[in-house]
N, C-alpha and C positions, 0 to 999 in steps of 0.2 A: 506494445499491447497487442493482444490477439486481434486479428483482422476478421472478426465475425460480425454478422449483422447486429448482434447484441451490443457491440461496442461502437456503433455508429450513431451519429445524430441524436435525435430526441430520446432514444432508448438509453443512451449513455447518460444524458442529462437527468433523465427521470430516475435512474438507478443511483447515481452518485451526487446529484444536486449541484454539479459543476460541469462546465463544458469540457470536452476532451482536450481542446487546445490549452485551457487553463491548467488542467492536470498535467499535461506534457510540459508546460512551462515550470510548474512546481517541481516536477521530476528532474528537469534539467538543473534547477537551482540546488536541489538537494544533492544531486550527483556532483555538482561543482564545489559544494561545501566539503567534499572529501571526508565524509563520515564513514569510519570503518564498517559499521553495521550495514550500510547500503552498498559498499563496494565488494564485499565478500561473496563468493559463489558457493563456499563450503563452510560448515561450522567447525568447531574445534575437534570434532570426531570425524572430520572429512566426509560428512554427509552433505548432500545437496540441500540448499536452503531455498525457501520460496523465492520466486522472481522479484526483481526490484518493483515491478508493477504491483504485484500482490502486497508487498510490504508497504507500499504507499497507499494503495486503494483501500485496504482494510481499515486504517485509521480514518480515512475520509468517509467511508461508508458508516462507521460507527458514529462519527460526528453528525452526519446527515440524518441518521435515524435516531440518534440519542439513546443508543443501547450499549451494553457491555461488549468488550472486544470478542468474547467467546461466542457471541451470537452468530458470527459469520465464519467460524472456523471450518465448518463443512464446505461452505461456498468457496473459500480460498484454500482449502485443503492444507491446513496447518494446525499445530497443537495450540491449546489454550495459552500455554506459557509463551509461545512464539507470537501469538496474537497480542498478548499483553506487552511483550517486548517491542513489537512493531509500533504500538501506540505510544509507548514511552520514548522510543527513539525518534518518532515523528515529531512529538512534542519538543524534544531537545533540538531537532533540526530546524523547526519553525522559529524557535526562540533565538537561534543564532543570528 
């Protein structure tokens, strides 16, 4: 995760409604599950995909605020379809 003041302490908890250590634990568990969506660095067109952090934090933020995935596409700099895919894949990863 970026090492900026925004992603430290109370600001992180206020933004995502979870502690940073809990998010890092969740990220480790998802990476250990070996889900192809979270392991790839490029899509089928060989374009860069959003970072693993963005692909996990976007669904967490949509859950925390109870909004549609496209509400944070500008913040995470991804398309609406990628945001929707992040939420679907996160749901599948949590169900495993």
